[in-house]
PyMOL commands that place a pseudoatom at each C-alpha (Angstrom):
pseudoatom trace, name=CA, resn=MET, resi=1, chain=A, elem=C, hetatm=0, pos=[77.195, 113.330, 86.055]
pseudoatom trace, name=CA, resn=SER, resi=2, chain=A, elem=C, hetatm=0, pos=[79.208, 115.761, 87.732]
pseudoatom trace, name=CA, resn=ILE, resi=3, chain=A, elem=C, hetatm=0, pos=[80.356, 116.672, 91.325]
pseudoatom trace, name=CA, resn=GLY, resi=4, chain=A, elem=C, hetatm=0, pos=[78.890, 119.715, 92.690]
pseudoatom trace, name=CA, resn=LEU, resi=5, chain=A, elem=C, hetatm=0, pos=[80.639, 122.039, 95.438]
pseudoatom trace, name=CA, resn=ASP, resi=6, chain=A, elem=C, hetatm=0, pos=[79.187, 120.040, 98.154]
pseudoatom trace, name=CA, resn=GLY, resi=7, chain=A, elem=C, hetatm=0, pos=[80.725, 116.785, 96.985]
pseudoatom trace, name=CA, resn=LYS, resi=8, chain=A, elem=C, hetatm=0, pos=[77.431, 115.156, 95.816]
pseudoatom trace, name=CA, resn=MET, resi=9, chain=A, elem=C, hetatm=0, pos=[76.941, 114.136, 92.293]
pseudoatom trace, name=CA, resn=ASP, resi=10, chain=A, elem=C, hetatm=0, pos=[74.344, 115.696, 90.286]
pseudoatom trace, name=CA, resn=GLY, resi=11, chain=A, elem=C, hetatm=0, pos=[72.870, 114.372, 87.153]
pseudoatom trace, name=CA, resn=SER, resi=12, chain=A, elem=C, hetatm=0, pos=[70.941, 111.329, 85.945]
pseudoatom trace, name=CA, resn=THR, resi=13, chain=A, elem=C, hetatm=0, pos=[70.177, 108.506, 88.611]
pseudoatom trace, name=CA, resn=ASP, resi=14, chain=A, elem=C, hetatm=0, pos=[69.787, 105.935, 86.088]
pseudoatom trace, name=CA, resn=GLY, resi=15, chain=A, elem=C, hetatm=0, pos=[71.754, 102.886, 87.203]
pseudoatom trace, name=CA, resn=TYR, resi=16, chain=A, elem=C, hetatm=0, pos=[72.979, 105.068, 90.134]
pseudoatom trace, name=CA, resn=ALA, resi=17, chain=A, elem=C, hetatm=0, pos=[72.961, 103.172, 93.563]
pseudoatom trace, name=CA, resn=GLY, resi=18, chain=A, elem=C, hetatm=0, pos=[73.718, 106.165, 96.000]
pseudoatom trace, name=CA, resn=GLN, resi=19, chain=A, elem=C, hetatm=0, pos=[75.895, 108.969, 96.397]
pseudoatom trace, name=CA, resn=ILE, resi=20, chain=A, elem=C, hetatm=0, pos=[79.724, 109.633, 96.630]
pseudoatom trace, name=CA, resn=GLU, resi=21, chain=A, elem=C, hetatm=0, pos=[81.278, 112.481, 98.863]
pseudoatom trace, name=CA, resn=VAL, resi=22, chain=A, elem=C, hetatm=0, pos=[84.781, 113.290, 98.552]
pseudoatom trace, name=CA, resn=LEU, resi=23, chain=A, elem=C, hetatm=0, pos=[86.275, 114.415, 101.974]
pseudoatom trace, name=CA, resn=GLU, resi=24, chain=A, elem=C, hetatm=0, pos=[89.448, 115.381, 102.769]
pseudoatom trace, name=CA, resn=GLY, resi=25, chain=A, elem=C, hetatm=0, pos=[91.534, 115.160, 105.873]
pseudoatom trace, name=CA, resn=LEU, resi=26, chain=A, elem=C, hetatm=0, pos=[89.513, 111.851, 107.016]
pseudoatom trace, name=CA, resn=SER, resi=27, chain=A, elem=C, hetatm=0, pos=[92.008, 110.595, 109.273]
pseudoatom trace, name=CA, resn=GLY, resi=28, chain=A, elem=C, hetatm=0, pos=[91.561, 113.351, 111.748]
pseudoatom trace, name=CA, resn=ARG, resi=29, chain=A, elem=C, hetatm=0, pos=[87.652, 113.446, 111.075]
pseudoatom trace, name=CA, resn=ARG, resi=30, chain=A, elem=C, hetatm=0, pos=[87.523, 109.498, 111.572]
pseudoatom trace, name=CA, resn=MET, resi=31, chain=A, elem=C, hetatm=0, pos=[89.744, 109.971, 114.904]
pseudoatom trace, name=CA, resn=ARG, resi=32, chain=A, elem=C, hetatm=0, pos=[87.119, 112.409, 116.343]
pseudoatom trace, name=CA, resn=ILE, resi=33, chain=A, elem=C, hetatm=0, pos=[84.054, 110.448, 115.218]
pseudoatom trace, name=CA, resn=ALA, resi=34, chain=A, elem=C, hetatm=0, pos=[85.792, 107.212, 116.605]
pseudoatom trace, name=CA, resn=ALA, resi=35, chain=A, elem=C, hetatm=0, pos=[86.511, 109.119, 120.095]
pseudoatom trace, name=CA, resn=GLU, resi=36, chain=A, elem=C, hetatm=0, pos=[83.129, 110.559, 120.238]
pseudoatom trace, name=CA, resn=SER, resi=37, chain=A, elem=C, hetatm=0, pos=[81.896, 107.128, 119.989]
pseudoatom trace, name=CA, resn=LEU, resi=38, chain=A, elem=C, hetatm=0, pos=[83.653, 105.830, 122.854]
pseudoatom trace, name=CA, resn=VAL, resi=39, chain=A, elem=C, hetatm=0, pos=[82.820, 108.531, 125.270]
pseudoatom trace, name=CA, resn=PRO, resi=40, chain=A, elem=C, hetatm=0, pos=[80.537, 106.561, 128.149]
pseudoatom trace, name=CA, resn=GLY, resi=41, chain=A, elem=C, hetatm=0, pos=[76.683, 106.757, 127.126]
pseudoatom trace, name=CA, resn=ALA, resi=42, chain=A, elem=C, hetatm=0, pos=[77.471, 107.403, 123.415]
pseudoatom trace, name=CA, resn=LYS, resi=43, chain=A, elem=C, hetatm=0, pos=[75.405, 105.354, 121.011]
pseudoatom trace, name=CA, resn=VAL, resi=44, chain=A, elem=C, hetatm=0, pos=[76.967, 104.326, 117.889]
pseudoatom trace, name=CA, resn=ALA, resi=45, chain=A, elem=C, hetatm=0, pos=[73.902, 104.875, 115.508]
pseudoatom trace, name=CA, resn=ASP, resi=46, chain=A, elem=C, hetatm=0, pos=[73.768, 108.560, 117.267]
pseudoatom trace, name=CA, resn=VAL, resi=47, chain=A, elem=C, hetatm=0, pos=[77.077, 109.401, 116.349]
pseudoatom trace, name=CA, resn=ALA, resi=48, chain=A, elem=C, hetatm=0, pos=[77.095, 108.024, 113.012]
pseudoatom trace, name=CA, resn=ARG, resi=49, chain=A, elem=C, hetatm=0, pos=[73.887, 109.722, 112.111]
pseudoatom trace, name=CA, resn=ARG, resi=50, chain=A, elem=C, hetatm=0, pos=[75.118, 113.076, 113.399]
pseudoatom trace, name=CA, resn=HIS, resi=51, chain=A, elem=C, hetatm=0, pos=[78.316, 112.744, 111.154]
pseudoatom trace, name=CA, resn=ASP, resi=52, chain=A, elem=C, hetatm=0, pos=[76.407, 111.511, 108.217]
pseudoatom trace, name=CA, resn=VAL, resi=53, chain=A, elem=C, hetatm=0, pos=[78.326, 108.258, 108.272]
pseudoatom trace, name=CA, resn=THR, resi=54, chain=A, elem=C, hetatm=0, pos=[77.238, 104.196, 108.680]
pseudoatom trace, name=CA, resn=ARG, resi=55, chain=A, elem=C, hetatm=0, pos=[77.453, 103.030, 111.938]
pseudoatom trace, name=CA, resn=TRP, resi=56, chain=A, elem=C, hetatm=0, pos=[79.627, 100.051, 110.385]
pseudoatom trace, name=CA, resn=GLN, resi=57, chain=A, elem=C, hetatm=0, pos=[82.104, 102.944, 109.652]
pseudoatom trace, name=CA, resn=VAL, resi=58, chain=A, elem=C, hetatm=0, pos=[82.260, 104.219, 113.196]
pseudoatom trace, name=CA, resn=TYR, resi=59, chain=A, elem=C, hetatm=0, pos=[82.745, 100.502, 114.626]
pseudoatom trace, name=CA, resn=ASP, resi=60, chain=A, elem=C, hetatm=0, pos=[85.625, 99.991, 112.018]
pseudoatom trace, name=CA, resn=TRP, resi=61, chain=A, elem=C, hetatm=0, pos=[87.372, 103.422, 113.063]
pseudoatom trace, name=CA, resn=ARG, resi=62, chain=A, elem=C, hetatm=0, pos=[86.940, 102.687, 116.749]
pseudoatom trace, name=CA, resn=LYS, resi=63, chain=A, elem=C, hetatm=0, pos=[88.925, 99.414, 115.902]
pseudoatom trace, name=CA, resn=LYS, resi=64, chain=A, elem=C, hetatm=0, pos=[91.564, 101.074, 114.175]
pseudoatom trace, name=CA, resn=LEU, resi=65, chain=A, elem=C, hetatm=0, pos=[91.587, 104.125, 116.892]
pseudoatom trace, name=CA, resn=MET, resi=66, chain=A, elem=C, hetatm=0, pos=[92.212, 101.311, 119.512]
pseudoatom trace, name=CA, resn=ALA, resi=67, chain=A, elem=C, hetatm=0, pos=[94.803, 99.544, 117.736]
pseudoatom trace, name=CA, resn=GLY, resi=68, chain=A, elem=C, hetatm=0, pos=[96.622, 102.644, 116.970]
pseudoatom trace, name=CA, resn=ALA, resi=69, chain=A, elem=C, hetatm=0, pos=[96.205, 102.337, 113.585]
pseudoatom trace, name=CA, resn=LEU, resi=70, chain=A, elem=C, hetatm=0, pos=[94.065, 105.283, 112.972]
pseudoatom trace, name=CA, resn=ALA, resi=71, chain=A, elem=C, hetatm=0, pos=[95.985, 108.777, 112.944]
pseudoatom trace, name=CA, resn=PRO, resi=72, chain=A, elem=C, hetatm=0, pos=[95.695, 112.195, 111.895]
pseudoatom trace, name=CA, resn=ALA, resi=73, chain=A, elem=C, hetatm=0, pos=[96.969, 112.887, 108.344]
for i in range(1, 73): cmd.bond("trace and resi %d" % i, "trace and resi %d" % (i + 1))
show_as sticks, trace
zoom trace
Protein backbone atom coordinates (compact mmCIF):
# COMPACT_ATOMS: atom_id res chain seq x y z
CA MET A 1 0.00 0.00 0.00
CA SER A 2 1.34 3.46 -0.85
CA ILE A 3 0.18 7.05 -0.68
CA GLY A 4 -0.06 8.75 -4.08
CA LEU A 5 0.63 12.38 -4.91
CA ASP A 6 -3.03 13.18 -4.34
CA GLY A 7 -2.68 12.03 -0.71
CA LYS A 8 -4.86 8.97 -1.21
CA MET A 9 -3.78 5.39 -0.65
CA ASP A 10 -3.31 3.05 -3.59
CA GLY A 11 -3.05 -0.72 -3.61
CA SER A 12 -4.94 -3.62 -2.11
CA THR A 13 -8.29 -2.93 -0.49
CA ASP A 14 -8.30 -6.24 1.42
CA GLY A 15 -9.25 -5.24 4.99
CA TYR A 16 -9.20 -1.55 4.04
CA ALA A 17 -12.05 0.44 5.58
CA GLY A 18 -11.65 3.80 3.87
CA GLN A 19 -9.16 6.36 2.63
CA ILE A 20 -6.52 8.32 4.48
CA GLU A 21 -5.72 11.81 3.34
CA VAL A 22 -2.75 13.72 4.72
CA LEU A 23 -3.14 17.48 4.61
CA GLU A 24 -0.86 20.23 5.84
CA GLY A 25 -1.85 23.55 7.38
CA LEU A 26 -5.16 22.22 8.62
CA SER A 27 -5.78 24.78 11.35
CA GLY A 28 -6.16 27.60 8.83
CA ARG A 29 -8.24 25.39 6.55
CA ARG A 30 -10.39 24.23 9.45
CA MET A 31 -10.92 27.83 10.54
CA ARG A 32 -12.05 28.86 7.06
CA ILE A 33 -14.43 25.90 6.77
CA ALA A 34 -15.86 26.54 10.25
CA ALA A 35 -16.30 30.25 9.50
CA GLU A 36 -17.98 29.43 6.18
CA SER A 37 -20.45 27.18 7.99
CA LEU A 38 -21.40 30.04 10.34
CA VAL A 39 -22.50 32.37 7.52
CA PRO A 40 -26.26 33.01 7.78
CA GLY A 41 -28.12 30.56 5.57
CA ALA A 42 -25.18 28.16 5.21
CA LYS A 43 -25.93 24.47 5.71
CA VAL A 44 -23.25 22.44 7.49
CA ALA A 45 -23.86 19.41 5.27
CA ASP A 46 -23.36 21.51 2.11
CA VAL A 47 -20.18 23.11 3.46
CA ALA A 48 -18.81 19.72 4.50
CA ARG A 49 -19.59 18.17 1.12
CA ARG A 50 -17.97 21.09 -0.71
CA HIS A 51 -14.73 20.61 1.27
CA ASP A 52 -14.80 16.79 1.31
CA VAL A 53 -15.06 16.49 5.11
CA THR A 54 -17.78 15.14 7.39
CA ARG A 55 -20.39 17.39 8.92
CA TRP A 56 -19.28 16.16 12.34
CA GLN A 57 -15.80 17.54 11.67
CA VAL A 58 -17.36 20.89 10.75
CA TYR A 59 -19.44 20.92 13.94
CA ASP A 60 -16.31 20.14 15.98
CA TRP A 61 -14.30 22.88 14.24
CA ARG A 62 -17.14 25.39 14.75
CA LYS A 63 -17.19 24.57 18.46
CA LYS A 64 -13.41 25.03 18.68
CA LEU A 65 -13.52 28.24 16.63
CA MET A 66 -16.16 29.78 18.90
CA ALA A 67 -14.17 28.70 21.99
CA GLY A 68 -11.00 30.29 20.58
CA ALA A 69 -9.25 26.92 20.41
CA LEU A 70 -8.87 26.90 16.62
CA ALA A 71 -6.18 29.19 15.30
CA PRO A 72 -3.99 29.33 12.20
CA ALA A 73 -0.79 27.27 12.38
